TIKOL-133796 format. One line per 2 residues: number of its first residue (from 1); their letters; for each residue x, y negated, z negated of C-alpha. Coordinates in Angstrom, 1 decimal, padded with zeros to 4 digits. Layout:
NUM = A = X,Y,Z | ...
end
This chain:
1 = MH = 213.6,-075.9,012.6 | 213.9,-072.8,014.7
3 = LR = 210.8,-070.3,016.0 | 212.4,-067.5,014.4
5 = GM = 212.6,-069.8,011.7 | 208.4,-070.3,011.8
7 = KT = 207.6,-067.2,012.4 | 209.6,-065.7,009.0
9 = SL = 207.8,-068.7,007.2 | 204.4,-068.2,009.2
11 = MW = 204.6,-064.2,007.8 | 205.9,-065.3,004.1
13 = SL = 202.9,-068.0,003.8 | 200.4,-065.7,005.2
15 = GA = 201.4,-062.3,003.0 | 201.5,-064.4,000.1
17 = FV = 198.1,-064.9,001.1 | 196.9,-062.5,000.9
19 = FA = 198.5,-061.0,-002.3 | 197.1,-063.6,-003.6
21 = AT = 193.2,-063.7,-002.2 | 193.4,-059.6,-003.3
23 = AF = 195.4,-060.1,-006.9 | 192.0,-062.9,-007.3
25 = AA = 189.7,-060.2,-005.6 | 190.7,-057.7,-007.9
27 = NP = 188.3,-057.4,-011.3 | 190.5,-057.1,-013.9
29 = LE = 187.3,-055.2,-016.2 | 187.5,-053.0,-013.6
31 = MK = 189.7,-049.7,-014.1 | 190.4,-046.6,-012.9
33 = TD = 190.9,-043.3,-015.2 | 191.7,-039.9,-012.8
35 = KG = 187.4,-039.5,-013.3 | 186.4,-042.5,-012.2
37 = KV = 186.4,-045.9,-012.4 | 184.8,-047.8,-015.1
39 = EG = 183.8,-051.7,-015.9 | 184.0,-052.9,-019.4
41 = AF = 183.9,-056.4,-021.4 | 185.9,-059.0,-022.1
43 = TA = 185.7,-059.2,-026.2 | 184.0,-063.5,-027.4
45 = DQ = 187.3,-065.1,-026.8 | 188.0,-063.8,-023.8
47 = QV = 191.7,-062.6,-024.8 | 190.9,-059.0,-024.7
49 = RA = 189.4,-056.2,-022.7 | 186.9,-052.9,-024.0
51 = FK = 185.8,-050.3,-022.4 | 183.9,-048.5,-024.5
53 = GI = 181.9,-044.4,-023.8 | 184.3,-043.3,-021.7
55 = PY = 183.6,-039.6,-021.7 | 187.2,-038.0,-021.9
57 = AA = 186.1,-033.9,-022.4 | 182.2,-032.6,-020.9
59 = PP = 179.5,-032.7,-023.1 | 180.1,-029.7,-025.4
61 = VG = 176.4,-028.6,-025.8 | 174.8,-025.3,-024.7
63 = EL = 177.4,-022.7,-023.2 | 179.9,-025.1,-024.7
65 = RW = 178.8,-025.3,-027.8 | 181.8,-024.2,-029.7
67 = QA = 184.1,-024.2,-027.2 | 187.7,-026.0,-026.9
69 = PQ = 186.6,-030.1,-025.3 | 186.7,-029.2,-021.6
71 = PA = 187.9,-031.4,-018.5 | 185.1,-034.4,-018.1
73 = AK = 183.0,-034.1,-014.3 | 184.3,-037.0,-011.9
75 = WK = 181.1,-039.3,-011.2 | 181.4,-041.8,-008.5
77 = GV = 181.3,-045.9,-007.9 | 181.7,-047.7,-011.2
79 = RD = 180.2,-046.2,-014.8 | 179.5,-048.6,-017.0
81 = AK = 181.6,-049.1,-019.9 | 180.4,-051.9,-022.1
83 = EF = 178.5,-050.1,-025.4 | 179.2,-047.1,-027.3
85 = GA = 178.5,-043.6,-026.4 | 176.7,-041.8,-029.1
87 = HC = 178.7,-040.8,-032.7 | 178.4,-036.9,-033.3
89 = IQ = 175.8,-035.2,-035.7 | 176.9,-035.9,-038.6
91 = TS = 176.0,-032.8,-041.4 | 177.0,-035.0,-044.4
93 = GY = 176.8,-039.5,-044.3 | 178.4,-042.4,-046.7
95 = PD = 175.9,-045.6,-047.0 | 178.9,-047.9,-045.9
97 = MV = 178.9,-046.3,-042.5 | 177.2,-048.8,-040.0
99 = FH = 177.2,-047.7,-036.8 | 176.7,-049.8,-034.1
101 = DS = 175.7,-047.2,-030.7 | 172.5,-044.9,-029.4
103 = GE = 172.4,-042.9,-031.8 | 174.1,-038.9,-032.8
105 = SE = 174.3,-036.5,-030.1 | 176.1,-033.2,-029.7
107 = DC = 177.2,-034.9,-025.8 | 179.2,-037.4,-027.9
109 = LT = 183.1,-036.4,-026.7 | 183.7,-040.9,-025.6
111 = LN = 186.7,-043.1,-026.7 | 186.9,-046.6,-026.5
113 = VW = 190.0,-048.6,-025.1 | 190.7,-052.6,-026.5
115 = TP = 193.6,-054.0,-024.3 | 194.9,-057.3,-024.2
117 = AK = 193.3,-059.0,-021.4 | 197.1,-059.7,-019.5
119 = AQ = 198.8,-056.1,-021.0 | 201.8,-054.4,-019.1
121 = GL = 203.4,-051.5,-020.8 | 202.7,-052.4,-023.7
123 = PV = 202.8,-048.8,-027.1 | 199.4,-047.5,-027.9
125 = MV = 197.4,-046.9,-031.5 | 195.0,-044.2,-031.8
127 = WI = 192.8,-044.1,-034.2 | 191.5,-041.2,-036.0
129 = YG = 188.2,-041.8,-038.5 | 187.8,-040.4,-041.6
131 = GG = 184.2,-039.3,-043.1 | 185.8,-035.5,-044.8
133 = FS = 185.0,-033.5,-041.2 | 180.8,-034.3,-041.4
135 = SG = 180.5,-038.0,-041.2 | 182.2,-041.1,-039.4
137 = GT = 181.9,-042.6,-036.0 | 183.9,-044.7,-033.8
139 = SE = 181.7,-048.3,-033.2 | 181.5,-049.1,-037.0
141 = AR = 182.3,-052.7,-037.3 | 185.4,-052.4,-039.4
143 = QD = 186.9,-050.5,-036.5 | 186.8,-053.0,-034.0
145 = GQ = 190.0,-052.6,-032.3 | 190.5,-056.4,-030.5
147 = YL = 192.0,-057.5,-033.5 | 194.8,-055.4,-033.1
149 = AH = 195.3,-055.4,-029.5 | 195.5,-059.7,-030.4
151 = RG = 199.3,-058.4,-031.7 | 200.6,-056.9,-028.3
153 = VV = 199.1,-053.4,-029.0 | 196.2,-051.2,-027.0
155 = VV = 194.3,-049.9,-029.2 | 192.0,-046.4,-028.6
157 = SM = 189.4,-045.0,-030.5 | 187.5,-041.2,-030.1
159 = NY = 184.6,-039.9,-030.8 | 185.0,-036.0,-032.4
161 = RL = 182.9,-032.9,-033.1 | 182.1,-032.7,-036.5
163 = GI = 180.3,-030.4,-039.6 | 178.8,-027.3,-038.4
165 = FG = 179.3,-028.7,-034.5 | 183.1,-029.6,-034.7
167 = FF = 184.3,-026.8,-037.4 | 182.2,-023.3,-037.1
169 = AH = 184.0,-019.2,-037.0 | 183.0,-017.1,-035.7
171 = PE = 184.1,-013.3,-034.1 | 182.2,-013.4,-031.3
173 = LT = 183.4,-017.0,-030.5 | 187.2,-015.9,-031.6
175 = AE = 186.7,-012.7,-028.9 | 185.3,-015.0,-025.8
177 = SP = 188.2,-017.4,-025.9 | 191.4,-017.4,-024.1
179 = NH = 193.5,-018.1,-027.5 | 191.7,-015.9,-029.5
181 = AS = 190.4,-017.9,-032.2 | 187.7,-020.5,-033.2
183 = GN = 186.9,-023.3,-035.6 | 189.2,-026.9,-034.8
185 = YG = 187.1,-027.8,-032.1 | 187.1,-031.0,-033.4
187 = LM = 190.5,-031.2,-033.6 | 191.1,-029.8,-030.1
189 = DQ = 188.7,-032.9,-029.3 | 191.7,-035.6,-030.8
191 = TA = 194.3,-033.8,-028.8 | 192.3,-034.0,-025.9
193 = AL = 191.6,-037.8,-025.8 | 195.6,-037.9,-027.1
195 = RW = 195.9,-035.8,-023.5 | 193.7,-038.7,-022.0
197 = VK = 195.8,-041.3,-023.3 | 198.7,-039.6,-021.7
199 = EN = 196.9,-039.5,-018.3 | 194.9,-042.5,-018.4
201 = IA = 196.6,-045.5,-020.7 | 198.8,-047.0,-017.8
203 = AF = 195.7,-048.1,-016.1 | 194.4,-050.5,-019.4
205 = GG = 198.0,-051.7,-019.3 | 199.6,-049.5,-022.2
207 = DP = 202.7,-047.0,-022.2 | 202.0,-043.2,-022.5
209 = DN = 205.6,-042.7,-024.0 | 204.9,-045.1,-027.3
211 = VT = 201.8,-043.8,-028.6 | 201.4,-043.5,-031.5
213 = IF = 198.1,-041.7,-033.9 | 196.7,-043.5,-037.4
215 = GE = 194.1,-042.4,-039.5 | 192.3,-042.6,-042.8
217 = SA = 190.9,-040.2,-045.0 | 189.8,-036.8,-042.9
219 = GS = 191.4,-039.0,-039.9 | 194.6,-039.1,-041.6
221 = IS = 194.5,-036.0,-042.9 | 194.2,-034.8,-039.2
223 = VS = 196.6,-036.9,-038.2 | 199.1,-034.9,-040.6
225 = MQ = 197.8,-031.8,-038.7 | 198.6,-033.3,-034.8
227 = MA = 201.6,-033.4,-036.2 | 201.8,-030.0,-037.0
229 = SP = 200.0,-028.3,-034.1 | 202.2,-027.2,-030.9
231 = LA = 199.3,-028.9,-028.7 | 199.6,-032.0,-029.4
233 = QG = 203.9,-032.1,-029.0 | 205.0,-034.9,-027.3
235 = LF = 201.7,-036.4,-026.9 | 202.5,-039.4,-029.2
237 = QK = 206.6,-041.1,-030.9 | 204.7,-042.4,-033.9
239 = AI = 202.5,-041.4,-037.2 | 200.5,-043.7,-039.8
241 = GE = 198.0,-041.7,-042.1 | 196.2,-043.8,-044.8
243 = SG = 195.0,-041.2,-047.8 | 195.0,-038.2,-047.2
245 = GA = 197.5,-034.9,-046.2 | 196.7,-031.6,-045.0
247 = FL = 198.3,-030.0,-048.5 | 195.4,-030.2,-050.7
249 = AG = 195.5,-030.0,-054.7 | 195.7,-027.0,-056.2
251 = RP = 194.1,-024.2,-053.9 | 195.5,-023.4,-050.0
253 = TM = 194.9,-025.5,-048.0 | 192.3,-024.4,-045.4
255 = PD = 191.1,-020.7,-044.7 | 192.9,-018.5,-042.4
257 = RE = 190.5,-017.7,-039.1 | 189.2,-014.6,-040.2
259 = AA = 188.3,-015.9,-043.6 | 186.5,-018.5,-041.9
261 = EK = 184.5,-015.9,-040.0 | 183.1,-014.3,-042.6
263 = RD = 182.2,-017.4,-044.4 | 180.4,-018.6,-041.1
265 = VA = 179.0,-015.3,-040.1 | 177.6,-015.3,-043.7
267 = FA = 176.0,-018.5,-043.3 | 174.4,-017.7,-040.6
269 = ER = 172.5,-014.9,-041.8 | 171.9,-016.3,-044.9
271 = SF = 170.4,-019.8,-043.0 | 168.8,-018.2,-039.5
273 = GT = 168.7,-014.0,-039.9 | 171.1,-013.7,-037.3
275 = SK = 174.6,-014.2,-037.2 | 174.3,-013.0,-032.7
277 = LA = 176.2,-015.7,-031.4 | 173.7,-016.3,-028.3
279 = DL = 170.8,-016.6,-030.6 | 173.0,-019.3,-032.4
281 = RK = 174.0,-021.0,-029.3 | 170.1,-021.3,-028.9
283 = LS = 168.6,-023.1,-031.9 | 168.5,-026.6,-032.0
285 = AD = 171.1,-028.9,-033.7 | 169.0,-029.8,-035.8
287 = EL = 168.1,-026.4,-037.1 | 172.0,-026.3,-037.3
289 = VK = 172.4,-029.5,-039.5 | 169.2,-028.7,-041.6
291 = AA = 170.9,-025.6,-042.4 | 174.7,-026.9,-043.5
293 = KA = 173.0,-029.5,-045.2 | 171.2,-026.7,-047.0
295 = KG = 174.1,-025.0,-047.9 | 174.9,-028.2,-050.0
297 = GS = 176.2,-031.2,-047.2 | 179.9,-030.6,-049.0
299 = PV = 182.4,-032.3,-046.7 | 184.3,-029.3,-046.7
301 = AF = 181.6,-026.9,-046.1 | 182.8,-026.0,-042.4
303 = WP = 186.8,-027.4,-042.6 | 189.7,-027.2,-040.0
305 = DV = 191.3,-023.5,-040.4 | 194.3,-021.7,-039.6
307 = DG = 193.1,-020.2,-036.1 | 196.4,-018.6,-034.7
309 = YF = 196.2,-021.3,-032.3 | 195.7,-025.3,-032.8
311 = LP = 197.2,-023.9,-036.1 | 199.3,-021.0,-034.9
313 = EP = 200.7,-020.7,-039.3 | 198.8,-023.2,-042.4
315 = VQ = 200.8,-026.8,-042.0 | 202.3,-026.4,-045.2
317 = AI = 204.6,-023.6,-043.7 | 204.4,-025.7,-040.2
319 = YA = 206.1,-028.5,-042.5 | 208.5,-026.2,-044.5
321 = AG = 209.7,-024.6,-041.3 | 210.7,-028.1,-039.6
323 = KQ = 208.2,-026.9,-037.1 | 206.0,-030.1,-037.3
325 = AH = 207.1,-033.2,-034.7 | 209.7,-035.2,-036.1
327 = VP = 208.7,-038.2,-035.6 | 208.9,-041.3,-038.1
329 = LL = 205.6,-042.1,-039.8 | 204.4,-044.1,-042.0
331 = AG = 201.8,-043.0,-044.5 | 200.3,-044.0,-048.3
333 = WN = 197.0,-044.6,-050.6 | 194.9,-047.5,-052.8
335 = KD = 195.4,-047.7,-056.4 | 192.0,-046.4,-057.2
337 = EA = 191.4,-044.0,-054.5 | 188.8,-041.8,-056.9
339 = RG = 188.4,-044.0,-060.8 | 185.4,-046.3,-060.3
341 = AV = 184.1,-042.1,-060.6 | 185.6,-041.9,-064.2
343 = IL = 185.4,-045.8,-065.3 | 181.6,-046.6,-064.2
345 = AK = 180.6,-042.4,-065.5 | 178.2,-043.0,-068.3
347 = VK = 180.4,-040.4,-070.0 | 183.8,-041.8,-070.4
349 = PT = 186.7,-039.0,-071.6 | 188.9,-039.2,-074.9
351 = AE = 191.2,-038.7,-076.2 | 190.5,-035.6,-077.5
353 = SF = 188.8,-034.5,-074.5 | 191.1,-035.9,-072.3
355 = KA = 193.4,-033.5,-074.3 | 191.2,-030.6,-074.7
357 = EA = 190.5,-031.0,-070.2 | 194.3,-030.5,-070.3
359 = EK = 194.6,-027.2,-071.9 | 192.2,-026.5,-069.6
361 = MF = 193.7,-027.3,-066.5 | 197.4,-026.4,-067.1
363 = GE = 197.8,-024.5,-069.9 | 201.6,-023.8,-071.9
365 = TA = 202.5,-027.3,-069.2 | 199.6,-028.9,-071.0
367 = DE = 202.3,-031.3,-072.8 | 204.5,-031.8,-069.9
369 = FL = 201.2,-032.7,-068.3 | 200.0,-035.6,-071.2
371 = KV = 203.9,-036.6,-070.9 | 203.0,-038.2,-067.0
373 = YP = 199.0,-038.8,-068.0 | 198.9,-040.1,-071.4
375 = AA = 195.9,-039.8,-073.4 | 197.3,-041.3,-077.1
377 = TD = 194.0,-043.6,-077.5 | 190.6,-043.6,-075.5
379 = AE = 191.6,-046.0,-073.4 | 194.8,-044.4,-072.2
381 = AV = 192.3,-041.5,-071.3 | 190.0,-043.6,-069.1
383 = ES = 192.8,-044.8,-067.3 | 194.8,-041.6,-066.6
385 = AG = 191.3,-039.7,-066.2 | 191.1,-042.2,-063.0
387 = DL = 194.7,-041.6,-062.4 | 194.2,-037.3,-062.0
389 = AG = 191.0,-038.4,-060.7 | 192.6,-039.9,-057.2
391 = DR = 195.6,-037.7,-057.5 | 193.2,-034.3,-057.2
393 = FI = 190.9,-036.3,-054.6 | 193.5,-037.6,-052.3
395 = VY = 197.0,-039.1,-053.6 | 199.3,-036.0,-054.5
397 = ST = 198.0,-034.7,-050.7 | 199.8,-037.7,-048.9
399 = WR = 202.4,-037.6,-051.3 | 203.5,-034.5,-050.5
401 = WL = 203.3,-035.0,-046.8 | 205.5,-037.7,-047.7
403 = ES = 208.0,-035.5,-048.9 | 207.4,-032.5,-046.3
405 = QV = 208.5,-035.0,-043.8 | 211.5,-036.0,-045.5
407 = ET = 212.5,-032.5,-046.4 | 212.8,-031.2,-042.4
409 = GG = 211.1,-034.4,-040.1 | 214.4,-035.9,-039.5
411 = SP = 213.0,-039.7,-039.0 | 212.3,-042.2,-041.3
413 = VY = 209.2,-042.3,-043.2 | 207.5,-045.3,-045.0
415 = RY = 205.3,-045.0,-047.8 | 203.2,-047.5,-049.5
417 = RL = 200.7,-048.0,-051.9 | 197.1,-050.7,-051.2
419 = DL = 197.4,-052.9,-055.0 | 195.0,-055.4,-054.2
421 = GS = 191.9,-054.8,-056.2 | 188.4,-055.3,-053.5
423 = PG = 186.3,-058.4,-054.0 | 183.8,-055.4,-054.1
425 = DK = 180.9,-055.5,-051.3 | 177.0,-054.8,-051.1
427 = FH = 178.4,-051.2,-050.9 | 180.7,-051.1,-053.9
429 = PK = 179.0,-054.1,-055.8 | 180.9,-052.3,-058.8
431 = VI = 183.7,-051.3,-057.5 | 186.9,-051.0,-059.4
433 = GA = 190.6,-052.4,-057.7 | 191.1,-050.2,-054.7
435 = FH = 189.0,-047.6,-053.8 | 189.3,-045.1,-051.2
437 = SD = 189.0,-046.0,-047.8 | 189.7,-049.9,-049.5
439 = DI = 192.3,-050.1,-046.4 | 190.2,-050.2,-043.4
441 = EY = 189.0,-053.7,-043.1 | 192.6,-054.7,-043.8
443 = VF = 194.2,-052.6,-040.9 | 192.0,-053.3,-037.9
445 = GT = 192.2,-057.6,-039.4 | 188.0,-056.8,-039.7
447 = LD = 187.2,-058.8,-043.5 | 184.7,-060.1,-042.1
449 = SR = 182.4,-057.1,-041.0 | 182.2,-056.3,-044.5
451 = QQ = 178.6,-057.1,-045.8 | 178.5,-059.2,-048.4
453 = AV = 181.5,-059.5,-050.2 | 184.0,-062.5,-050.7
455 = WR = 187.5,-062.5,-049.5 | 190.1,-065.0,-051.4
457 = PE = 192.9,-066.1,-049.2 | 194.6,-063.7,-050.7
459 = DR = 193.1,-061.0,-049.3 | 192.7,-062.8,-045.7
461 = AL = 197.1,-062.9,-046.0 | 197.2,-059.6,-047.0
463 = SD = 195.5,-058.6,-044.3 | 197.6,-060.5,-042.1
465 = QM = 199.9,-059.1,-043.3 | 198.9,-055.4,-042.8
467 = QQ = 197.9,-056.2,-039.3 | 201.8,-056.8,-038.7
469 = YW = 203.5,-054.1,-040.0 | 200.6,-051.5,-038.9
471 = TN = 201.7,-052.8,-035.1 | 205.4,-053.5,-035.6
473 = FA = 205.9,-049.9,-036.6 | 203.7,-048.6,-033.2
475 = KT = 206.4,-051.3,-031.5 | 209.8,-050.0,-033.1
477 = GD = 209.5,-046.7,-035.7 | 210.2,-049.7,-038.0
479 = PN = 207.2,-051.7,-040.0 | 209.5,-054.9,-040.6
481 = GT = 209.7,-058.1,-038.5 | 210.1,-061.8,-038.6
483 = GL = 208.2,-063.4,-041.8 | 207.3,-059.8,-044.1
485 = PK = 208.9,-058.7,-047.3 | 211.4,-056.1,-046.3
487 = WP = 210.1,-052.3,-046.6 | 213.1,-050.1,-047.1
489 = AY = 212.5,-046.5,-045.5 | 211.2,-044.1,-047.8
491 = NS = 213.6,-041.8,-047.4 | 216.6,-043.6,-047.2
493 = SD = 218.3,-043.8,-050.3 | 217.7,-041.8,-053.7
495 = DW = 215.8,-044.8,-054.2 | 212.3,-043.7,-053.2
497 = MV = 211.6,-047.3,-052.5 | 207.8,-047.8,-052.4
499 = MH = 205.6,-051.5,-050.6 | 203.6,-052.0,-052.9
501 = LD = 200.7,-054.1,-050.5 | 199.2,-056.8,-053.3
503 = AT = 198.7,-060.9,-052.9 | 202.8,-060.9,-053.1
505 = SE = 203.8,-057.9,-051.6 | 206.7,-056.2,-052.8
507 = AK = 209.3,-053.2,-052.1 | 209.4,-051.0,-055.6
509 = LD = 211.4,-048.3,-056.6 | 209.1,-045.5,-057.6
511 = NL = 208.1,-045.6,-061.4 | 205.4,-042.3,-060.9
513 = RA = 207.4,-039.9,-059.2 | 207.9,-038.1,-062.4
515 = RY = 204.6,-037.3,-062.3 | 204.0,-036.1,-058.6
517 = LF = 207.3,-033.9,-059.1 | 204.6,-032.3,-062.4
519 = LD = 202.0,-032.2,-060.2 | 203.7,-030.2,-057.6
521 = SV = 205.5,-027.7,-059.7 | 201.6,-026.6,-060.5
523 = WG = 199.4,-027.4,-057.5 | 202.5,-026.7,-054.6
525 = KA = 202.1,-023.2,-055.3 | 199.4,-023.1,-053.5
527 = KE = 201.5,-023.8,-051.0 | 203.3,-020.6,-050.8
end
């Protein structure tokens, strides 16, 4: 070999050795974010890397209480990211919410990332939890992102402020805001987490230009509002909603900022004898929570408002004008969202009582109402009462969101209904059908996290199917794929096809459209 050839060969060998040594020395569990390095851990099967408790905004405490999220501080060295951050302070609770973190705190604006061991340019799914905007957190076992990550996506979840901490409006807050707005801090937290994803997710193997937001209940309502907000435009390319939309039944979606300010100033005067912002910021978190619970602890005690900034107009108006994000949408609900409350009630409706209630609620249109909610017998009345309870609670709002996106969204829309009745568990021993929140474990592949549930083969098969649909949609904007029942787009024709997720999943014509068109003729007036 010529000397030049020997030198070239030696250089290539040396370069390859250095590259291999560098790659070997690099820690696959150490990632660099815009604020500093973090170190995560492999999941038990060594196939997914989990990074938990990463700050995406500054702690919203002291003078930052009731302000839009501010940038997190930079840190030196490597930050441990092996444990969940504290969940945000709850102003109400649900027994099936079991957290696996250090407890609750105002200092709670952290997020988590699950990414395959070898990931590069993968689609990203950002989860927003539910809980009525007053409870919830990312550390629940049923929301563990590692199993979805097995299917070739990067999963992110964030904590966001809740209740009085996330949605308190006040004229002094509006005056100090550069955007002349108050309230909606929890929603702005979600958007800040999406900005973090845009800026940092590539380092974790995710594609910042292929992001899907998905959520359940209040998380699903949040998805519909992130689609409406100009602040979130361009931060995601697809959306999934599970049981919830910002089009509430029979009343305006949310108050305007001035109405929210008056409501919350009155609350402060009544609870603390003062409504001065400086005094309220000096109160302890415990004092605020105690007062909020004394107000009734209702999940809607502190609710998003039309603040003029995050939401420059009511959500209905934004969608009607086609100003929302024009992205593919997959959304739906569970067959028995609130039926259990009717079936298990001590006093059940009769045909006579249901018809009387219809007269009160719908007046001159009661006869038309009874055509879509029949009550010829007591048994039929109980069935229709269960349907109506679910429609009032969450179904109509989700339907109206889907319809609004069909009307002005300019993108494919897919609709589903989860029909498979749950086997029950520790917290739902007398469960009726597919209840509200029943879908979470199916979507995340976390059936075994549900305590005392005895799962059937059809449950596991459906969970596998739903994970495939959801991740296919995140990848391409279309849930369909090899081995799955065909899922036609809801807006692909006048047939209004709905995917019924069941032991044998199947797309069917929407045979309940008349019901929702009737409700829209009555309840939809609130959107005008």
